[in-house]
Backbone as numpy.savetxt, mean C-alpha at the origin, in Angstrom:
# Nx Ny Nz CAx CAy CAz Cx Cy Cz
18.29 -21.32 -21.08 17.09 -20.93 -20.21 16.19 -19.61 -20.67
15.12 -20.39 -20.40 13.91 -19.31 -20.93 13.65 -17.95 -20.26
13.43 -17.13 -20.67 13.28 -15.64 -20.20 12.01 -15.87 -19.10
12.25 -15.40 -18.01 11.25 -15.33 -16.91 9.85 -14.23 -17.50
8.90 -14.65 -17.08 7.54 -13.77 -17.68 6.99 -13.51 -16.17
6.01 -12.15 -16.33 5.29 -11.59 -15.13 4.68 -12.64 -14.56
3.97 -13.76 -15.50 3.17 -15.06 -14.85 4.08 -15.80 -13.88
5.45 -15.78 -14.28 6.09 -16.83 -13.38 6.56 -16.26 -11.92
6.24 -15.11 -11.63 6.76 -14.33 -10.28 5.25 -13.83 -9.78
4.29 -13.80 -10.22 2.89 -12.83 -9.58 2.52 -13.78 -8.74
1.67 -12.97 -7.72 0.98 -13.21 -6.76 -0.33 -13.61 -7.26
-0.48 -15.20 -7.15 -1.90 -15.61 -7.34 -3.05 -15.38 -6.84
-2.93 -15.26 -5.38 -4.06 -15.04 -4.58 -4.01 -13.61 -4.08
-4.48 -12.85 -4.57 -4.35 -11.27 -4.57 -5.25 -10.84 -3.52
-4.84 -10.04 -2.52 -5.53 -9.36 -1.49 -6.15 -7.96 -1.86
-7.21 -7.55 -1.80 -7.77 -6.43 -2.27 -8.64 -5.78 -1.40
-8.83 -4.66 -1.45 -9.53 -3.86 -0.45 -10.56 -2.75 -1.42
-11.67 -2.44 -0.60 -12.92 -1.69 -1.44 -12.07 -0.08 -1.50
-12.89 0.21 -2.64 -12.61 2.07 -2.93 -13.02 2.82 -1.72
-14.05 2.09 -0.67 -14.63 3.02 0.28 -13.87 2.73 1.66
-12.62 1.79 1.49 -12.13 1.70 2.92 -11.31 2.93 3.01
-11.03 3.13 4.52 -10.46 4.36 5.08 -8.99 4.14 4.98
-8.17 5.19 4.99 -6.64 5.07 4.93 -6.13 4.19 6.08
-6.89 4.24 7.23 -6.43 3.30 8.65 -6.64 1.97 8.27
-8.03 1.75 7.41 -8.13 0.18 7.16 -7.04 -0.35 6.03
-6.62 0.50 5.12 -5.85 0.17 4.26 -4.60 0.03 4.50
-4.10 1.00 5.77 -2.60 0.66 6.37 -2.52 -0.47 7.03
-3.61 -0.92 7.91 -3.72 -2.08 8.60 -3.76 -3.33 7.74
-4.30 -3.21 6.81 -4.57 -4.26 5.86 -2.87 -4.75 5.20
-2.28 -3.37 4.97 -0.83 -3.70 4.23 0.04 -4.32 5.30
0.06 -3.78 6.84 0.81 -4.04 7.46 0.67 -5.53 8.11
-0.79 -5.98 8.48 -1.25 -7.36 8.59 -0.37 -8.42 7.67
-0.78 -8.29 6.43 -0.38 -9.06 5.36 1.06 -8.98 5.03
1.79 -8.06 5.50 3.29 -7.68 5.02 3.56 -7.64 3.36
2.34 -6.67 3.00 2.61 -6.28 1.86 2.62 -4.79 1.12
3.30 -4.38 0.34 3.54 -3.19 0.13 2.57 -2.17 -0.72
1.65 -3.29 -1.51 0.61 -2.50 -2.21 -0.67 -3.02 -2.22
-1.85 -2.68 -2.98 -3.04 -3.48 -2.85 -3.91 -3.02 -3.88
-4.46 -3.85 -4.73 -5.30 -3.26 -5.65 -6.83 -2.77 -5.08
-7.23 -1.71 -5.61 -8.43 -1.20 -4.94 -9.53 -1.56 -5.96
-10.39 -1.96 -5.37 -11.85 -2.69 -6.14 -13.01 -1.94 -5.85
-14.05 -2.14 -6.88 -15.46 -1.38 -6.63 -16.46 -2.48 -6.07
-17.34 -2.13 -6.06 -18.45 -3.24 -5.66 -18.73 -4.19 -6.43
-18.33 -4.33 -7.56 -18.23 -5.52 -8.43 -17.17 -6.41 -8.50
-16.22 -5.66 -7.62 -14.67 -6.66 -7.53 -13.77 -6.21 -8.89
-14.07 -5.15 -9.50 -13.22 -4.65 -10.56 -12.34 -3.78 -10.21
-11.34 -4.02 -10.74 -9.98 -3.19 -10.46 -10.25 -1.61 -10.76
-9.96 -0.85 -9.77 -10.21 0.87 -10.12 -8.86 1.50 -9.78
-7.62 0.93 -9.06 -6.74 1.29 -8.93 -5.87 0.45 -8.12
-4.91 1.02 -7.78 -3.57 0.72 -6.66 -3.28 1.48 -5.59
-2.94 1.15 -4.29 -2.36 2.18 -3.40 -1.23 1.53 -3.03
-0.14 2.00 -3.06 1.03 1.49 -2.40 1.34 2.21 -1.05
2.45 1.39 -0.46 2.67 1.89 0.86 3.35 3.28 0.90
4.04 3.72 -0.24 4.59 4.97 -0.39 3.54 5.94 -0.81
2.38 5.56 -1.39 1.53 6.45 -1.49 0.80 6.87 -0.29
0.79 6.14 0.68 0.18 6.41 2.01 1.36 7.33 2.59
2.52 6.99 2.71 3.29 7.63 3.58 3.44 9.20 3.12
3.50 9.66 1.54 3.52 10.58 1.02 2.14 11.45 1.46
1.06 10.63 1.31 -0.40 11.66 1.48 -0.35 11.79 3.00
-0.03 10.97 3.85 -0.18 11.62 5.26 1.12 12.30 5.55
2.07 12.51 5.24 3.34 12.90 5.82 3.46 14.71 5.16
3.09 14.76 4.05 3.17 15.84 3.41 4.05 16.53 2.73
5.38 15.46 2.66 6.77 15.31 2.27 6.58 15.21 0.95
7.64 16.03 0.48 7.88 15.30 -1.04 8.06 13.96 -1.38
7.72 13.44 -2.28 7.86 11.94 -2.56 9.42 11.31 -2.47
10.29 11.66 -3.44 11.60 11.14 -2.90 12.12 11.31 -1.45
11.82 12.48 -0.64 12.41 12.59 0.68 11.54 11.71 1.57
10.17 11.59 1.49 9.37 10.68 2.53 9.90 9.13 2.03
10.03 8.67 0.60 10.34 7.39 0.40 11.46 6.88 0.83
12.41 7.63 0.99 14.14 7.21 1.37 14.27 6.95 2.63
13.04 7.24 3.61 13.27 6.74 5.02 12.18 6.33 5.52
11.12 6.02 5.20 9.61 5.85 5.43 9.22 4.59 5.04
8.86 3.71 6.07 8.04 2.56 5.61 7.09 2.33 6.78
6.16 1.25 6.46 4.95 0.85 7.60 5.48 -0.06 8.40
5.82 0.06 9.49 6.15 -1.03 10.60 4.86 -1.47 11.23
4.06 -0.63 11.73 2.85 -0.80 12.34 2.02 0.45 12.22
0.77 0.28 12.29 -0.35 1.32 12.19 -0.16 2.17 13.08
0.62 2.18 14.27 0.51 2.92 15.49 2.03 3.91 15.15
3.11 3.08 14.73 4.29 3.98 14.27 3.90 4.86 12.99
2.88 4.31 11.97 2.75 5.18 10.98 1.68 6.38 11.16
0.81 6.27 12.22 0.13 7.35 12.33 1.01 8.48 13.06
1.76 7.85 14.36 2.93 8.73 14.73 3.58 9.61 13.99
4.36 8.91 13.21 5.30 9.60 12.42 4.63 10.61 11.43
3.65 10.24 10.74 2.91 11.24 9.74 2.43 12.27 10.51
2.05 12.26 11.72 1.50 13.30 12.49 2.94 14.45 12.99
4.01 13.97 13.00 5.25 14.77 13.33 5.59 15.66 12.03
5.13 15.38 10.87 5.49 16.38 9.92 4.39 17.33 9.55
Protein backbone atom coordinates (compact mmCIF):
# COMPACT_ATOMS: atom_id res chain seq x y z
CA UNK A 1 0.00 0.00 0.00
CA UNK A 2 1.34 3.41 -0.97
CA UNK A 3 2.12 5.98 1.69
CA UNK A 4 -0.49 8.73 2.02
CA UNK A 5 0.61 12.20 1.02
CA UNK A 6 -0.58 15.59 2.22
CA UNK A 7 -2.39 16.09 -1.10
CA UNK A 8 -4.43 12.94 -0.38
CA UNK A 9 -6.09 14.43 2.70
CA UNK A 10 -5.87 18.19 2.14
CA UNK A 11 -8.87 20.48 1.89
CA UNK A 12 -9.25 21.58 -1.71
CA UNK A 13 -11.89 24.30 -1.25
CA UNK A 14 -10.08 26.48 1.26
CA UNK A 15 -12.01 29.06 3.29
CA UNK A 16 -9.96 32.22 3.87
CA UNK A 17 -10.45 35.53 5.64
CA UNK A 18 -8.95 38.98 5.17
CA UNK A 19 -6.13 40.13 7.41
CA UNK A 20 -8.34 43.13 8.20
CA UNK A 21 -11.17 41.00 9.63
CA UNK A 22 -12.04 41.46 13.29
CA UNK A 23 -11.54 38.66 15.80
CA UNK A 24 -15.33 38.46 16.09
CA UNK A 25 -15.65 37.89 12.34
CA UNK A 26 -12.89 35.32 12.48
CA UNK A 27 -14.48 33.41 15.38
CA UNK A 28 -17.88 33.42 13.65
CA UNK A 29 -16.31 32.08 10.44
CA UNK A 30 -14.64 29.22 12.31
CA UNK A 31 -17.85 28.32 14.12
CA UNK A 32 -20.12 28.63 11.08
CA UNK A 33 -17.90 26.41 8.96
CA UNK A 34 -16.94 24.01 11.79
CA UNK A 35 -13.24 24.50 11.11
CA UNK A 36 -10.41 24.89 13.60
CA UNK A 37 -8.22 27.24 11.60
CA UNK A 38 -8.25 29.58 8.64
CA UNK A 39 -5.63 31.01 6.29
CA UNK A 40 -5.33 34.80 6.45
CA UNK A 41 -4.98 36.59 3.09
CA UNK A 42 -4.17 40.10 1.94
CA UNK A 43 -6.01 42.17 -0.68
CA UNK A 44 -4.28 40.21 -3.45
CA UNK A 45 -5.56 36.93 -1.91
CA UNK A 46 -1.98 35.98 -1.01
CA UNK A 47 -1.38 34.00 2.16
CA UNK A 48 -0.01 36.12 5.00
CA UNK A 49 -0.65 33.79 7.94
CA UNK A 50 -2.90 31.29 9.66
CA UNK A 51 -5.07 31.69 12.77
CA UNK A 52 -6.40 28.71 14.69
CA UNK A 53 -9.12 28.23 17.26
CA UNK A 54 -6.38 27.80 19.88
CA UNK A 55 -4.81 31.14 18.88
CA UNK A 56 -8.12 32.91 19.51
CA UNK A 57 -8.70 31.22 22.84
CA UNK A 58 -5.20 31.98 24.12
CA UNK A 59 -5.32 35.61 22.93
CA UNK A 60 -8.72 36.38 24.42
CA UNK A 61 -8.40 34.47 27.69
CA UNK A 62 -4.92 35.60 28.75
CA UNK A 63 -4.27 32.06 29.97
CA UNK A 64 -1.04 30.23 29.21
CA UNK A 65 -1.40 28.20 26.01
CA UNK A 66 -1.29 24.62 27.41
CA UNK A 67 -3.84 25.38 30.13
CA UNK A 68 -6.30 27.15 27.85
CA UNK A 69 -6.02 24.60 25.06
CA UNK A 70 -6.66 21.69 27.38
CA UNK A 71 -10.27 22.62 28.08
CA UNK A 72 -11.49 25.28 25.67
CA UNK A 73 -12.96 25.08 22.20
CA UNK A 74 -15.26 27.24 20.14
CA UNK A 75 -18.85 26.09 20.47
CA UNK A 76 -20.60 29.34 19.62
CA UNK A 77 -19.53 32.94 19.35
CA UNK A 78 -21.59 33.86 22.41
CA UNK A 79 -20.05 31.18 24.61
CA UNK A 80 -16.60 32.12 23.28
CA UNK A 81 -16.96 35.78 24.25
CA UNK A 82 -18.53 34.91 27.60
CA UNK A 83 -15.87 32.38 28.57
CA UNK A 84 -12.94 34.57 27.55
CA UNK A 85 -14.25 37.53 29.54
CA UNK A 86 -14.38 35.39 32.71
CA UNK A 87 -10.57 35.16 32.83
